[in-house]
FIDO-562761 format. One line per field, with one value per residue (C-alpha): chain; x, z, y; residue in one letter. Coordinates in Angstrom, 2 decimals. Layout:
c = [A / ...]
x = [X / ...]
z = [Z / ...]
y = [Y / ...]
r = [A / ...]
***
This chain:
c = [A / A / A / A / A / A / A / A / A / A / A / A / A / A / A / A / A / A / A / A / A / A / A / A / A / A / A / A / A / A / A / A / A / A / A / A / A / A / A / A / A / A / A / A / A / A / A / A / A / A / A / A / A / A / A / A / A / A / A / A / A / A / A / A / A / A / A / A / A / A / A / A / A / A / A / A / A / A / A / A / A / A / A / A / A / A / A / A / A / A / A / A / A / A / A / A / A / A / A / A / A / A / A / A / A / A / A / A / A / A / A / A / A / A / A / A / A / A / A / A / A / A / A / A / A / A / A / A / A / A / A / A / A / A / A / A / A / A / A / A / A / A / A / A / A / A / A / A / A / A / A / A / A / A / A / A / A / A / A / A / A / A / A / A / A / A / A / A / A / A / A / A / A / A / A / A / A / A / A / A / A / A / A / A / A / A / A / A / A / A / A / A / A / A / A / A / A / A / A / A / A / A / A / A / A / A / A / A / A / A / A / A / A / A / A / A / A / A / A / A / A / A / A / A / A / A / A / A / A / A / A / A / A / A / A / A / A / A / A / A / A / A / A / A / A / A / A / A / A / A / A / A / A / A / A / A / A / A / A / A / A / A / A / A / A / A / A / A / A / A / A / A / A / A / A / A / A / A / A / A / A / A / A / A / A / A / A / A / A / A / A / A / A / A / A / A / A / A / A / A / A / A / A / A / A / A / A / A / A / A / A / A / A / A / A / A / A / A / A / A / A / A / A / A / A / A / A / A / A / A / A / A / A / A / A / A / A / A / A / A / A / A / A / A / A / A / A / A / A / A / A / A / A / A / A / A / A / A / A / A / A / A / A / A / A / A / A / A / A / A / A / A / A / A / A / A / A / A / A / A / A / A / A / A / A / A / A / A / A / A / A / A / A / A / A / A / A / A / A / A / A / A / A / A / A / A / A / A / A / A / A / A / A / A / A / A / A / A / A / A / A / A / A / A / A / A / A / A / A / A / A / A / A / A]
x = [-14.17 / -11.72 / -11.90 / -11.18 / -8.06 / -6.92 / -7.42 / -5.42 / -2.69 / -2.54 / -2.17 / 0.61 / 2.47 / 1.94 / 3.41 / 6.49 / 7.03 / 6.44 / 9.04 / 11.58 / 11.40 / 9.64 / 8.14 / 6.71 / 3.21 / 0.34 / -1.75 / -5.51 / -7.23 / -10.44 / -12.51 / -11.46 / -8.99 / -5.61 / -2.40 / 0.67 / 3.81 / 6.08 / 6.20 / 5.44 / 3.90 / 2.92 / -0.68 / -3.13 / -0.50 / -1.39 / -1.55 / -5.16 / -6.03 / -9.59 / -10.07 / -8.18 / -8.60 / -6.15 / -3.42 / -4.29 / -4.24 / -0.75 / 0.57 / -0.88 / 0.72 / 3.30 / 4.22 / 4.55 / 1.81 / -0.69 / 0.27 / -0.26 / -3.64 / -4.85 / -3.60 / -5.31 / -8.60 / -8.42 / -7.67 / -4.54 / -4.67 / -2.52 / -4.34 / -3.31 / -0.56 / 0.99 / 3.12 / 6.14 / 5.17 / 4.99 / 8.19 / 10.62 / 11.69 / 12.48 / 14.40 / 16.62 / 16.97 / 19.13 / 18.91 / 15.11 / 15.31 / 17.74 / 15.41 / 12.60 / 14.94 / 15.90 / 12.33 / 12.08 / 10.96 / 9.72 / 7.54 / 6.15 / 5.27 / 3.48 / 1.53 / 0.54 / -0.79 / -4.49 / -4.10 / -2.32 / -5.29 / -8.02 / -9.55 / -7.92 / -9.59 / -8.72 / -7.76 / -9.57 / -7.56 / -7.01 / -6.19 / -3.39 / -2.15 / -3.99 / -1.26 / 2.49 / 3.47 / 7.15 / 7.06 / 9.44 / 7.33 / 6.73 / 4.82 / 3.92 / 1.37 / 2.32 / 4.24 / 1.07 / -0.90 / 1.88 / 2.00 / -1.75 / -2.16 / 0.14 / -0.56 / -4.22 / -5.29 / -6.32 / -4.76 / -6.88 / -5.36 / -1.79 / -2.62 / -3.35 / 0.33 / 2.43 / 3.57 / 1.80 / 4.23 / 3.06 / 6.60 / 6.44 / 10.21 / 13.02 / 13.17 / 16.50 / 16.67 / 18.84 / 18.77 / 17.22 / 14.67 / 13.42 / 9.80 / 8.88 / 7.57 / 10.90 / 12.87 / 10.89 / 11.30 / 15.01 / 15.13 / 13.54 / 16.05 / 18.95 / 18.07 / 17.80 / 21.19 / 22.83 / 21.46 / 22.81 / 19.51 / 19.47 / 16.97 / 16.31 / 17.21 / 14.82 / 14.24 / 12.58 / 11.32 / 10.81 / 8.04 / 7.07 / 4.50 / 2.25 / 4.49 / 6.23 / 9.80 / 8.84 / 6.84 / 9.71 / 12.24 / 10.07 / 9.20 / 12.65 / 15.08 / 13.25 / 13.41 / 11.03 / 9.62 / 8.47 / 7.08 / 6.01 / 3.90 / 1.75 / -0.65 / -3.84 / -4.50 / -1.08 / -1.41 / -4.76 / -3.36 / -0.22 / -2.19 / -4.50 / -1.47 / 0.35 / -2.87 / -3.38 / 0.19 / -0.10 / 2.81 / 0.92 / 2.76 / 6.09 / 5.18 / 4.27 / 2.89 / 2.51 / 0.65 / 2.97 / 5.82 / 9.15 / 10.49 / 7.95 / 9.31 / 11.05 / 13.05 / 16.37 / 16.77 / 19.50 / 18.75 / 16.89 / 15.73 / 14.30 / 13.12 / 11.70 / 11.08 / 14.13 / 12.69 / 9.71 / 11.44 / 12.72 / 16.37 / 16.18 / 15.15 / 17.99 / 20.09 / 17.09 / 16.33 / 19.81 / 19.94 / 16.67 / 18.01 / 21.16 / 19.00 / 16.97 / 19.85 / 21.80 / 25.61 / 27.08 / 23.71 / 23.25 / 21.14 / 20.01 / 18.95 / 17.37 / 16.57 / 16.10 / 18.82 / 19.70 / 23.06 / 25.20 / 25.02 / 27.70 / 25.21 / 22.84 / 19.28 / 15.92 / 14.61 / 11.52 / 13.52 / 12.69 / 9.14 / 9.01 / 10.03 / 7.36 / 4.79 / 5.95 / 5.48 / 2.11 / 0.44 / 2.25 / 4.74 / 4.00 / 6.88 / 9.26 / 12.85 / 15.76 / 19.24 / 22.48 / 24.40 / 27.47 / 25.44 / 23.62 / 26.89 / 28.40 / 25.28 / 25.41 / 29.01 / 28.24 / 25.49 / 28.02 / 27.52 / 30.27 / 29.31 / 29.93 / 28.59 / 26.91 / 25.23 / 23.76 / 20.48 / 19.48 / 18.97 / 16.91 / 14.56 / 14.30 / 13.05 / 10.81 / 9.01 / 8.58 / 6.94 / 4.59 / 3.62 / 2.93 / 0.87 / -1.21 / -1.82 / -3.06 / -5.57 / -6.61 / -10.34 / -10.18 / -8.03 / -10.39 / -13.39 / -11.56 / -10.00 / -11.32 / -9.69 / -7.83 / -6.00 / -5.23 / -3.67 / -1.60 / -0.23 / 0.44 / 2.42 / 4.26 / 5.34 / 6.41 / 8.31 / 10.08 / 11.19 / 12.70 / 14.32 / 16.13 / 16.98 / 18.71 / 20.33 / 18.67 / 17.32 / 19.36 / 18.79 / 21.25 / 21.23 / 23.55 / 24.52 / 25.92 / 26.87 / 26.70 / 29.81 / 32.60 / 35.26 / 37.06 / 35.42 / 31.78 / 29.28 / 29.89 / 31.89 / 35.23 / 33.79 / 30.44 / 30.44 / 27.55 / 25.46 / 26.41 / 28.43 / 25.60]
z = [47.33 / 45.38 / 42.35 / 44.53 / 45.93 / 42.43 / 41.20 / 44.13 / 43.45 / 39.76 / 40.66 / 43.12 / 40.39 / 37.97 / 40.57 / 40.94 / 37.18 / 36.96 / 39.64 / 38.70 / 34.90 / 33.71 / 30.70 / 27.67 / 27.81 / 30.24 / 31.63 / 30.95 / 33.64 / 33.27 / 35.00 / 32.33 / 34.51 / 33.08 / 35.05 / 33.55 / 33.69 / 33.30 / 34.04 / 30.47 / 28.57 / 24.91 / 24.91 / 24.31 / 24.06 / 26.56 / 27.29 / 28.03 / 30.35 / 29.82 / 33.21 / 36.37 / 35.28 / 32.43 / 34.93 / 37.10 / 34.10 / 33.05 / 36.62 / 37.05 / 33.85 / 32.58 / 28.96 / 25.69 / 24.22 / 26.91 / 26.53 / 22.77 / 23.14 / 25.54 / 23.08 / 20.15 / 22.07 / 23.11 / 26.78 / 26.25 / 23.76 / 22.61 / 22.49 / 20.59 / 18.53 / 17.19 / 18.89 / 17.31 / 18.94 / 22.24 / 22.02 / 19.84 / 22.41 / 24.85 / 22.17 / 21.64 / 25.32 / 27.13 / 30.39 / 30.35 / 29.88 / 32.76 / 34.88 / 34.37 / 35.57 / 38.63 / 39.88 / 43.41 / 42.91 / 46.48 / 46.34 / 42.97 / 44.22 / 47.25 / 45.02 / 42.74 / 45.59 / 44.97 / 41.43 / 42.46 / 44.54 / 42.10 / 39.25 / 35.88 / 32.53 / 30.39 / 26.89 / 24.25 / 21.37 / 18.53 / 14.87 / 14.97 / 12.94 / 13.76 / 13.60 / 13.88 / 13.60 / 14.07 / 11.03 / 12.60 / 11.42 / 8.02 / 5.62 / 1.96 / 1.56 / 4.77 / 2.87 / 1.05 / 4.31 / 5.89 / 2.96 / 2.59 / 6.31 / 5.93 / 2.45 / 1.92 / 4.55 / 1.38 / -1.33 / -0.29 / 3.20 / 1.89 / -0.44 / 2.63 / 3.48 / 0.55 / -2.44 / -5.85 / -6.96 / -3.96 / -2.76 / 0.54 / 1.00 / 1.91 / -0.15 / -1.21 / -0.42 / -2.81 / -0.06 / 3.39 / 2.47 / -0.59 / -0.64 / -0.08 / -3.66 / -5.12 / -2.82 / -3.87 / -7.58 / -6.88 / -5.16 / -8.16 / -10.51 / -8.17 / -8.29 / -12.07 / -12.34 / -9.97 / -12.02 / -15.15 / -16.91 / -20.67 / -23.49 / -24.11 / -20.59 / -19.13 / -15.52 / -12.64 / -9.55 / -6.67 / -4.43 / -6.96 / -4.72 / -6.56 / -9.63 / -9.22 / -9.88 / -12.90 / -14.46 / -13.91 / -15.41 / -18.45 / -19.16 / -18.57 / -19.41 / -22.05 / -20.25 / -20.42 / -16.90 / -14.88 / -11.36 / -8.75 / -5.64 / -3.23 / -2.54 / -4.57 / -3.68 / -4.95 / -8.10 / -8.99 / -8.49 / -10.54 / -13.38 / -13.55 / -13.52 / -16.43 / -18.44 / -17.64 / -18.67 / -21.89 / -21.10 / -20.50 / -23.42 / -21.69 / -18.16 / -16.97 / -13.45 / -11.54 / -8.35 / -7.11 / -4.78 / -6.19 / -5.93 / -8.53 / -11.16 / -14.27 / -16.94 / -17.29 / -16.39 / -17.06 / -13.92 / -10.70 / -7.97 / -4.55 / -2.61 / 0.88 / 0.33 / 2.00 / 5.45 / 4.78 / 3.95 / 7.38 / 8.30 / 7.76 / 4.14 / 3.15 / 1.40 / -0.72 / -1.50 / -2.86 / -4.65 / -6.40 / -7.50 / -8.79 / -10.81 / -12.35 / -13.09 / -16.33 / -16.14 / -15.61 / -14.51 / -11.67 / -8.54 / -6.21 / -2.67 / -0.78 / 2.79 / 6.38 / 8.62 / 12.29 / 13.99 / 14.36 / 17.79 / 19.79 / 20.55 / 17.89 / 19.15 / 17.54 / 15.96 / 18.18 / 21.42 / 22.16 / 23.02 / 20.28 / 17.69 / 18.85 / 18.64 / 15.12 / 14.00 / 15.73 / 14.62 / 11.48 / 9.81 / 10.56 / 9.52 / 9.22 / 10.48 / 10.11 / 9.12 / 9.87 / 6.87 / 7.58 / 7.45 / 4.33 / 2.51 / 3.54 / 2.38 / -0.96 / -1.45 / -0.42 / -3.08 / -5.73 / -5.94 / -6.02 / -3.91 / -5.93 / -3.72 / -0.34 / 0.57 / 3.97 / 3.90 / 7.58 / 7.84 / 4.65 / 6.14 / 9.41 / 7.42 / 5.20 / 8.06 / 9.93 / 6.84 / 6.57 / 10.23 / 9.98 / 6.82 / 8.34 / 11.47 / 9.38 / 7.67 / 10.83 / 10.33 / 6.85 / 8.09 / 10.96 / 8.64 / 6.28 / 8.57 / 12.04 / 15.00 / 16.23 / 12.97 / 12.58 / 16.06 / 15.52 / 12.27 / 13.81 / 16.59 / 14.07 / 11.84 / 14.79 / 16.26 / 12.95 / 12.75 / 16.23 / 15.53 / 12.52 / 14.47 / 17.28 / 14.89 / 16.11 / 12.55 / 9.43 / 5.68 / 3.04 / -0.74 / -1.88 / -5.51 / -6.54 / -9.77 / -10.91 / -12.04 / -10.38 / -13.03 / -15.17 / -15.86 / -15.01 / -16.54 / -13.62 / -14.64 / -12.94 / -10.86 / -9.42 / -11.60 / -13.69 / -10.48 / -8.67 / -11.16 / -11.85]
y = [7.48 / 5.31 / 7.59 / 10.65 / 8.95 / 8.04 / 11.59 / 12.89 / 10.33 / 11.27 / 14.95 / 14.14 / 12.26 / 15.16 / 17.53 / 15.31 / 15.28 / 19.02 / 19.70 / 17.04 / 17.04 / 20.21 / 18.42 / 20.21 / 18.66 / 18.18 / 15.33 / 15.22 / 13.18 / 11.20 / 13.90 / 16.42 / 18.31 / 19.30 / 18.88 / 20.60 / 18.47 / 21.48 / 25.18 / 26.20 / 23.27 / 23.52 / 24.81 / 21.98 / 19.22 / 16.53 / 12.82 / 11.93 / 9.03 / 7.82 / 6.15 / 5.17 / 1.56 / 2.19 / 3.08 / 0.07 / -2.25 / -1.16 / -1.41 / -4.90 / -6.14 / -3.66 / -4.37 / -2.51 / -4.71 / -3.69 / -0.04 / -0.25 / -1.92 / 0.78 / 3.39 / 1.67 / 1.49 / 5.16 / 4.51 / 6.59 / 9.44 / 12.35 / 15.68 / 18.78 / 17.19 / 14.00 / 11.39 / 13.07 / 16.38 / 14.53 / 12.50 / 14.46 / 17.09 / 14.26 / 12.38 / 15.43 / 16.35 / 13.81 / 15.74 / 15.54 / 11.77 / 11.52 / 13.65 / 11.11 / 8.36 / 10.40 / 10.77 / 9.42 / 5.82 / 5.35 / 8.45 / 7.40 / 3.92 / 5.34 / 7.74 / 4.86 / 2.71 / 3.56 / 2.16 / -1.04 / -2.18 / -1.14 / -3.11 / -2.53 / -1.99 / -4.99 / -3.82 / -5.84 / -7.23 / -4.80 / -5.44 / -7.98 / -10.90 / -14.12 / -16.70 / -17.10 / -13.43 / -14.26 / -16.54 / -19.05 / -21.96 / -20.37 / -22.60 / -22.34 / -19.61 / -17.78 / -15.10 / -14.11 / -13.89 / -11.80 / -9.39 / -9.06 / -8.30 / -5.32 / -3.98 / -4.78 / -2.25 / -0.46 / 1.69 / 4.67 / 4.53 / 4.55 / 7.43 / 9.56 / 9.83 / 8.57 / 10.61 / 10.41 / 7.66 / 5.58 / 4.98 / 3.11 / 3.00 / 5.36 / 8.54 / 10.07 / 13.77 / 15.79 / 18.44 / 18.32 / 21.00 / 19.07 / 17.91 / 14.28 / 14.18 / 15.34 / 13.04 / 9.98 / 10.67 / 11.23 / 7.82 / 6.13 / 7.69 / 6.91 / 3.20 / 3.31 / 5.01 / 2.55 / -0.33 / 1.40 / 0.81 / 1.28 / 0.74 / -2.93 / -4.10 / -6.66 / -5.64 / -7.50 / -5.66 / -8.13 / -6.85 / -4.20 / -2.51 / -0.09 / -0.13 / 3.23 / 2.06 / -0.04 / 2.78 / 5.22 / 2.78 / 2.03 / 5.66 / 7.15 / 4.34 / 2.29 / -1.06 / -3.99 / -4.20 / -7.20 / -6.97 / -9.48 / -8.89 / -10.88 / -8.00 / -8.00 / -4.35 / -3.30 / -5.38 / -3.81 / -0.31 / -1.04 / -2.58 / 0.42 / 2.74 / 1.09 / 1.14 / 4.82 / 5.66 / 3.66 / 1.34 / -1.90 / -3.54 / -2.84 / -3.95 / -7.44 / -7.76 / -11.03 / -11.98 / -14.70 / -15.51 / -14.29 / -17.84 / -18.96 / -16.57 / -17.86 / -16.12 / -14.31 / -10.64 / -8.08 / -6.11 / -6.97 / -4.61 / -5.41 / -2.37 / -2.85 / -6.56 / -8.15 / -7.32 / -9.59 / -12.85 / -13.94 / -14.51 / -18.28 / -17.71 / -15.38 / -18.09 / -19.11 / -15.48 / -14.74 / -18.09 / -17.22 / -13.83 / -15.59 / -17.99 / -15.18 / -12.78 / -13.04 / -13.40 / -9.95 / -8.61 / -6.12 / -6.51 / -3.72 / -4.70 / -1.78 / -2.85 / -1.76 / -3.10 / -3.29 / -3.05 / -6.15 / -7.80 / -9.57 / -12.32 / -13.61 / -13.29 / -13.76 / -10.57 / -10.75 / -10.84 / -7.18 / -6.00 / -3.36 / -5.94 / -8.39 / -5.60 / -4.72 / -8.32 / -8.68 / -5.46 / -4.29 / -6.66 / -10.32 / -12.51 / -9.58 / -9.67 / -7.28 / -8.41 / -6.60 / -5.31 / -7.42 / -10.63 / -9.43 / -8.83 / -12.15 / -14.00 / -12.18 / -13.27 / -16.85 / -16.85 / -15.82 / -12.06 / -9.47 / -6.45 / -3.30 / -0.54 / 0.02 / 3.32 / 4.19 / 6.13 / 6.09 / 9.85 / 9.83 / 7.25 / 9.14 / 12.14 / 10.00 / 8.24 / 11.51 / 13.03 / 10.04 / 10.31 / 14.03 / 13.59 / 10.82 / 12.90 / 15.84 / 13.52 / 11.72 / 12.22 / 10.68 / 7.82 / 6.99 / 7.09 / 4.74 / 2.12 / 2.96 / 4.75 / 1.67 / 0.98 / 4.69 / 4.84 / 1.70 / 3.13 / 6.54 / 4.85 / 2.66 / 5.55 / 7.70 / 4.77 / 4.17 / 7.79 / 7.63 / 4.25 / 5.71 / 8.84 / 6.95 / 4.46 / 1.27 / 0.95 / 1.67 / 1.57 / 0.40 / 0.22 / -2.56 / -3.00 / -6.38 / -8.08 / -11.69 / -13.61 / -11.59 / -12.29 / -9.75 / -6.40 / -5.83 / -3.41 / -1.04 / 2.07 / 2.79 / 5.66 / 6.75 / 9.86 / 8.54 / 8.35 / 11.54 / 13.56 / 15.97]
r = [M / G / D / A / K / Q / L / M / A / A / R / Q / I / A / A / Q / V / R / Q / G / V / N / A / H / F / S / L / R / L / W / D / G / S / L / E / P / L / G / E / N / P / V / P / G / L / A / I / K / I / A / S / P / G / V / V / S / S / I / L / H / R / P / S / L / D / R / L / L / R / H / Y / A / K / G / G / I / E / V / E / G / G / S / L / I / D / L / A / E / P / L / A / H / D / R / E / K / R / R / A / F / K / R / L / A / K / G / T / L / V / R / S / L / A / P / F / F / F / A / K / G / D / H / P / D / A / T / R / D / F / A / G / D / A / E / G / Q / G / R / K / A / G / D / N / K / R / F / I / Q / F / H / Y / D / V / G / N / D / F / Y / Q / L / F / L / D / P / E / M / Q / Y / S / C / A / H / Y / P / S / W / D / A / S / L / E / D / A / Q / V / N / K / L / D / L / I / C / R / K / L / R / L / K / P / G / D / V / M / L / D / I / G / C / G / W / G / G / L / L / C / H / A / V / Q / N / Y / G / V / E / G / H / G / V / T / L / S / E / E / Q / L / A / F / A / Q / A / K / V / E / R / L / G / I / A / D / Q / V / N / L / H / L / K / D / Y / R / E / M / D / G / A / F / D / K / I / S / S / V / G / M / Y / E / H / I / G / L / A / N / I / P / E / Y / F / A / T / V / Q / R / L / L / K / P / G / G / L / F / M / N / H / A / I / S / R / G / A / K / R / K / K / R / K / F / S / S / R / P / E / Q / R / A / L / Q / K / Y / I / F / P / G / G / E / L / D / D / I / G / H / T / L / S / Q / M / E / I / A / G / F / E / V / Q / D / V / E / A / L / R / Q / H / Y / Q / K / T / T / R / A / W / C / E / R / L / Y / K / R / R / D / E / A / E / A / M / V / G / P / E / T / Y / R / I / W / A / A / Y / L / A / G / C / S / F / A / F / Q / R / G / S / A / R / L / Y / Q / T / L / A / S / K / S / P / K / G / F / T / S / V / P / P / T / R / F / D / I / Y / G / G]
***
């Protein structure tokens, strides 16, 4: 009897959405029935609810974390498309979003009554970071645990959606119709050009990933390359790659914290690593780069950013940010570009150039999400359905964050010893002149 009332309630809610919003997808209920949420929904595209207990659970304790755990466990599923297919039309249609907000709240609450008083399905814990995911009490060795949680999901998994160069950072599209592969190679070369690499330069790549930038710099610009990472999976891949390319005598790879590095380098790059260090560690980070960079040397910092806030709050103050730290990037925090630049200057750098690449990262993360979705069966066989779903949600969420501007991406070029003339040419013609 209770299930019949809940089915009736769910259909009443679907009718309200259909009439008030005219959405582009449908609702698949736990009995297999399909309730369109608009007059002409996309065929097959639906949100599937596995049981009435999922609805009750979310109503009893509404939170993004609980919603994500139900999604990871399959209690909530997207049929006939990806999360981007589901959310993108709403992201572009402000009137549709307003229509959802205008739905009669009293009528909705009355329709939901059968779920309020029913037992909820408790979502079991899914793959998350066991420990201080915020990294506020960061200790020696935590950085390695943070990095390995994220990157040691497995090289084979990342190869499902990354380009052949294994670039897990913002591509640079020479045109919006360029392929991801071309855009990533273009990004590698853009960084090399901004750093004004030349034969004989000794280059350090902090957080070198799978070695793509170092290999490109060595092969095309004749530098001596050094890379540091905390991911054993990435290190093994990069070492195999330099051996395969026959450049092992020109590339030195290290499994260690960047702060443990010694030496003097003409050029230093850091691509997608700044987000991992934690806001409290920014002064030490820039001080370390200063120590390692030769006088007159150039430093490229390529990092995701967030908008500046009137009030300084912890990064994890918002639910989506706590979820990101818990399930994807433990210890990660985003800085705003103004603070980044001021900290660079305090550390003794002269900022030479800042370029915004937000739209490029919106397109990059969308491409990753679509590629992963197309290889879903392989991904689930490799890492399991739960990890696949968490990553699909993460990549889709990133794409929308860059689309709406709550996340940004900047490449910042800086030089050491800001006195007299630097090695930077008087114009950007050498970068973009053709």
